[in-house]
C-alpha positions, -999 to +999 in steps of 0.1 A: +426+586+287+407+618+293+426+623+326+459+619+306+448+645+280+435+670+305+467+668+325+489+670+294+471+701+283+472+718+317+508+709+324+520+718+289+502+751+288+515+760+323+551+751+314+549+771+281+534+801+299+563+801+323+587+799+294+569+829+278+571+848+310+608+841+312+613+854+276+595+886+286+617+890+317+648+886+295+634+912+271+625+938+297+654+933+321+682+927+296+669+939+262+671+904+247+648+898+217+617+878+223+611+847+201+596+855+167+567+831+166+556+844+132+588+829+117+582+796+136+546+797+122+561+802+087+583+772+092+554+750+104+532+763+075+558+753+049+560+717+062+528+704+046+541+720+013+571+697+016+596+723+026+615+713+058+647+733+054+651+770+045+682+789+038+668+818+059+632+815+071+630+853+072+634+854+034+610+825+027+576+832+014+553+846+042+521+826+048+487+839+060+483+838+098+519+828+104+520+845+138+489+826+150+503+794+136+535+800+154+518+806+188+495+776+183+525+754+174+545+767+204+518+757+228+510+724+210+546+714+213+546+723+250+515+701+255+532+673+235+562+674+258+540+673+289+523+643+273+557+626+269+564+631+306+531+615+314+536+587+289+570+577+301+566+582+339+529+575+340+498+595+350+508+589+386+537+613+381+511+641+378+496+632+412+530+630+428+555+649+406+592+649+410+616+672+393+639+648+376+615+635+349+605+671+341+642+681+338+650+651+316+622+660+292+630+697+295+666+692+285+656+668+257+635+695+242+667+715+236+677+689+211+645+694+191+654+731+187+690+724+180+685+695+155+651+702+140+639+738+143+671+758+141+685+739+111+651+739+094+648+777+098+683+782+084+702+788+116+722+756+113+726+728+138+725+743+173+725+778+158+759+771+143+753+797+115+746+825+139+774+848+150+763+844+186+758+806+185+772+799+220+750+826+235+720+812+217+728+777+229+732+789+265+699+807+265+683+776+248+695+754+277+684+779+304+650+785+287+643+748+286+653+743+322+627+770+329+603+749+308+611+719+330+605+740+361+571+748+346+563+712+339+571+703+375+555+734+390+523+731+371+520+694+380+524+704+416+497+731+413+471+708+396+476+675+415 
């Protein structure tokens, strides 16, 4: 069990770091906005208070340490998804990783954003309430493929 946990943490952190580096590249090379982890933290902080959905998370009541909460949640979710790869394909996958399991989980994570996080934060299902919904969707898919590459690549590095 300890091997499972250590590998999930390392692979999840590695994949999430790659996703964050990707976001920084998009910001610097193309001027795209980086994710606002404070708003994600706000959303997560409102969950224990019984508030899952917001009309607009930006207008919801701020919470102390929401930026830190957002970053912690971001990495915790990355670790969780790495754990899912290991739980489904086995700890042996980490010793001999293949790309397809990482890609499957990476693409599945898009659904969590589209059907849980974005509606919960007020953006609608798959960002449907945003004027640039198709662009958001495309970058969600690309970003989560980058996350999948991070899952696979980190597993290769630590095997």
